[in-house]
C-alpha positions as CSV (number, residue, x, y, z in Angstrom):
1,X,-41.7,30.9,78.0
2,X,-40.2,28.4,75.1
3,X,-36.7,29.5,76.9
4,X,-37.8,28.8,80.3
5,X,-39.5,25.1,78.9
6,X,-36.3,25.1,77.1
7,X,-34.3,25.3,80.2
8,X,-36.2,23.1,82.3
9,X,-35.5,20.3,79.9
10,X,-31.8,21.3,79.9
11,X,-31.5,21.0,83.8
12,X,-33.8,17.7,83.7
13,X,-31.1,16.2,80.9
14,X,-28.3,17.6,83.3
15,X,-29.6,15.8,85.7
16,X,-30.2,12.2,84.9
17,X,-27.7,9.1,84.8
18,X,-28.9,6.3,82.0
19,X,-26.9,4.0,79.7
20,X,-27.7,1.4,77.6
21,X,-30.4,1.0,75.0
22,X,-32.5,3.4,77.6
23,X,-30.4,6.3,77.3
24,X,-30.0,5.8,73.1
25,X,-34.1,5.9,73.1
26,X,-34.0,8.9,75.6
27,X,-32.0,11.0,73.0
28,X,-33.9,10.2,70.0
29,X,-37.0,11.4,71.6
30,X,-35.2,14.5,73.0
31,X,-34.0,15.0,69.6
32,X,-37.4,14.8,67.6
33,X,-39.0,17.4,69.6
34,X,-36.0,19.9,70.3
35,X,-34.3,20.0,66.3
36,X,-37.6,21.4,65.2
37,X,-37.4,24.1,67.6
38,X,-34.3,25.5,65.7
39,X,-36.5,26.1,62.1
40,X,-39.1,27.7,63.8
41,X,-38.1,29.5,67.3
42,X,-36.9,33.4,66.3
43,X,-36.3,34.7,70.1
44,X,-33.0,34.7,71.3
45,X,-32.9,33.7,74.7
46,X,-35.4,30.8,73.7
47,X,-32.3,29.7,70.7
48,X,-29.8,29.7,72.9
49,X,-31.7,27.3,75.5
50,X,-32.7,24.8,72.6
51,X,-29.3,24.7,72.1
52,X,-28.3,24.6,75.4
53,X,-30.6,21.3,75.6
54,X,-28.8,20.0,73.0
55,X,-25.8,20.2,74.2
56,X,-26.8,18.7,77.8
57,X,-27.9,15.4,75.8
58,X,-24.4,16.0,74.9
59,X,-24.0,13.8,78.8
60,X,-26.0,11.0,76.9
61,X,-24.7,10.6,73.4
62,X,-20.6,11.8,73.1
63,X,-21.0,12.3,69.2
64,X,-23.6,15.4,70.0
65,X,-20.6,17.1,71.8
66,X,-19.1,18.6,68.9
67,X,-23.0,19.0,67.8
68,X,-23.6,20.9,70.1
69,X,-20.7,23.0,69.9
70,X,-21.6,23.8,65.9
71,X,-24.9,24.8,67.5
72,X,-23.6,27.1,69.3
73,X,-21.1,28.5,66.7
74,X,-24.1,28.8,64.1
75,X,-26.1,30.9,66.5
76,X,-23.1,33.1,68.0
77,X,-23.2,36.6,68.3
78,X,-20.7,39.4,68.3
79,X,-19.8,40.5,71.9
80,X,-18.3,44.0,71.0
81,X,-21.6,44.9,69.3
82,X,-24.9,44.9,69.3
83,X,-27.2,42.1,68.2
84,X,-24.5,41.9,65.7
85,X,-24.0,38.0,64.4
86,X,-20.1,36.4,64.9
87,X,-19.3,36.2,61.0
88,X,-16.3,34.6,62.2
89,X,-17.7,32.0,64.2
90,X,-20.8,31.0,62.0
91,X,-18.5,30.9,58.8
92,X,-16.0,28.9,60.3
93,X,-19.0,26.2,61.7
94,X,-20.1,26.6,58.0
95,X,-16.3,25.7,56.4
96,X,-16.2,23.0,58.9
97,X,-19.5,21.6,58.4
98,X,-18.9,21.3,54.3
99,X,-15.9,19.7,55.4
100,X,-17.6,16.7,56.4
101,X,-16.8,13.3,54.5
102,X,-20.8,12.3,53.0
103,X,-20.3,9.1,54.8
104,X,-20.4,10.4,58.3
105,X,-23.7,12.3,57.9
106,X,-26.3,11.0,60.1
107,X,-29.5,12.3,59.3
108,X,-31.9,9.3,59.1
109,X,-34.9,9.6,61.0
110,X,-35.0,11.7,64.2
111,X,-31.9,10.1,65.8
112,X,-29.8,11.6,63.0
113,X,-27.5,13.6,65.2
114,X,-26.9,16.8,62.5
115,X,-31.0,17.1,62.5
116,X,-30.4,19.9,64.7
117,X,-27.7,21.2,62.5
118,X,-29.9,21.2,59.8
119,X,-32.5,23.2,61.5
120,X,-30.1,25.4,62.5
121,X,-29.3,26.0,58.7
122,X,-32.9,26.2,57.5
123,X,-33.4,28.9,60.2
124,X,-30.6,30.7,58.5
125,X,-31.8,30.5,55.0
126,X,-35.3,31.9,56.0
127,X,-34.6,34.9,58.9
128,X,-31.0,35.9,57.9
129,X,-31.5,39.5,57.1
130,X,-30.0,41.6,53.2
131,X,-27.4,41.8,55.0
132,X,-26.4,38.4,55.4
133,X,-26.4,37.3,52.0
134,X,-23.3,35.3,52.3
135,X,-24.8,33.2,55.5
136,X,-27.5,32.5,53.5
137,X,-26.4,31.2,50.8
138,X,-23.9,29.3,52.4
139,X,-26.5,27.8,54.8
140,X,-28.6,26.8,51.5
141,X,-25.9,25.2,49.4
142,X,-24.7,23.1,52.6
143,X,-28.0,22.0,52.6
144,X,-28.4,21.0,49.0
145,X,-25.1,18.9,49.5
146,X,-26.9,17.4,52.5
147,X,-30.1,16.3,50.2
148,X,-27.5,14.8,48.0
149,X,-25.8,12.8,50.7
150,X,-29.3,11.6,51.9
151,X,-30.7,10.7,48.4
152,X,-27.2,8.5,47.5
153,X,-29.0,6.3,50.9
154,X,-32.6,6.9,50.5
155,X,-33.7,4.6,47.1
156,X,-35.8,2.1,48.6
157,X,-38.6,4.8,49.2
158,X,-39.6,8.3,51.2
159,X,-36.5,10.1,52.8
160,X,-37.4,10.5,56.5
161,X,-35.7,13.7,55.9
162,X,-38.0,15.0,53.1
163,X,-41.1,13.7,55.1
164,X,-40.1,15.3,58.2
165,X,-37.9,18.3,57.6
166,X,-37.5,19.6,54.5
167,X,-41.3,19.7,53.1
168,X,-42.2,21.8,56.1
169,X,-39.6,23.9,56.0
170,X,-40.1,24.3,51.6
171,X,-43.6,24.6,52.4
172,X,-43.1,28.0,54.9
173,X,-40.3,29.0,52.4
174,X,-42.0,29.7,49.5
175,X,-44.0,31.7,51.0
176,X,-42.0,34.1,52.0
177,X,-42.3,38.0,51.6
178,X,-38.9,37.8,51.2
179,X,-37.9,37.6,47.5
180,X,-33.9,36.2,48.2
181,X,-35.4,33.6,50.9
182,X,-38.1,32.4,48.2
183,X,-35.6,32.0,45.7
184,X,-33.3,29.5,47.8
185,X,-36.2,27.6,49.0
186,X,-37.2,27.3,45.4
187,X,-33.6,26.1,44.8
188,X,-33.6,24.1,47.5
189,X,-37.2,22.1,46.6
190,X,-35.6,21.8,43.2
191,X,-33.1,19.5,44.5
192,X,-35.1,17.7,46.2
193,X,-37.3,16.3,42.9
194,X,-33.8,15.6,40.9
195,X,-33.2,13.7,44.6
196,X,-36.5,12.5,45.8
197,X,-38.2,12.6,42.3
198,X,-38.0,8.4,42.0
199,X,-39.0,7.7,45.3
200,X,-41.5,10.2,46.7
201,X,-44.6,10.3,44.5
202,X,-45.4,14.0,45.1
203,X,-42.7,15.2,43.7
204,X,-42.4,12.8,40.4
205,X,-44.3,15.1,38.2
206,X,-42.4,18.6,39.3
207,X,-39.2,16.3,37.8
208,X,-40.2,17.6,34.0
209,X,-39.0,21.3,35.1
210,X,-35.6,19.7,35.3
211,X,-35.5,18.8,31.7
212,X,-34.0,22.5,30.7
213,X,-30.6,22.8,31.9
214,X,-30.2,26.1,30.4
215,X,-33.5,26.9,31.8
216,X,-33.8,27.2,35.8
217,X,-37.4,27.1,35.9
218,X,-37.1,26.6,40.0
219,X,-34.9,29.5,40.0
220,X,-37.7,32.1,38.2
221,X,-40.7,30.8,39.9
222,X,-39.3,32.1,42.8
223,X,-39.3,36.0,41.6
224,X,-42.5,37.6,41.2
225,X,-43.2,38.2,37.5
């Protein structure tokens, strides 16, 4: 059902012709609805359909053309193997994203062009199997670096990135039955405490856990004792 709905959205976006403020508003509304699906949907066909919808938005916003291409690479599959990720394409996409300068990151608010990619990375951290540690670890490291970049411009109050995207994902991730997933999300929570602790009231009490540089409390909390 979700794949069919996403397919209908893609067809709709491919048939409309708007420009100016109306175009920007439509892109913002669509991204706010589409992007979170990439951290929640597990069905392969549904994810492909959602990525197709983002790529269709490239007709209205040229900045999303590259985003759509990278989403396709991050979710690519090896055509010569059965249900095997295309590691070469996925790792190349991660490498490209790591090379982006912090000033170019567009993460603020629901209209942020990189939000679909962030949700795709969060999915990778939570759902890649034990054989995909490189993809999981690199995705988590990239998210951590984006948190740092967002914190540099979110000094006046709680970041939309935290409230709308990271908090829901961390809540899910720390409850995972897979220890490696819990560890990654606890590490991300620690990074959020360090970056947003001065502006997000709920994180301020947790900053005390960062006082001891030699004892990684957030790493230890991710392990079953």
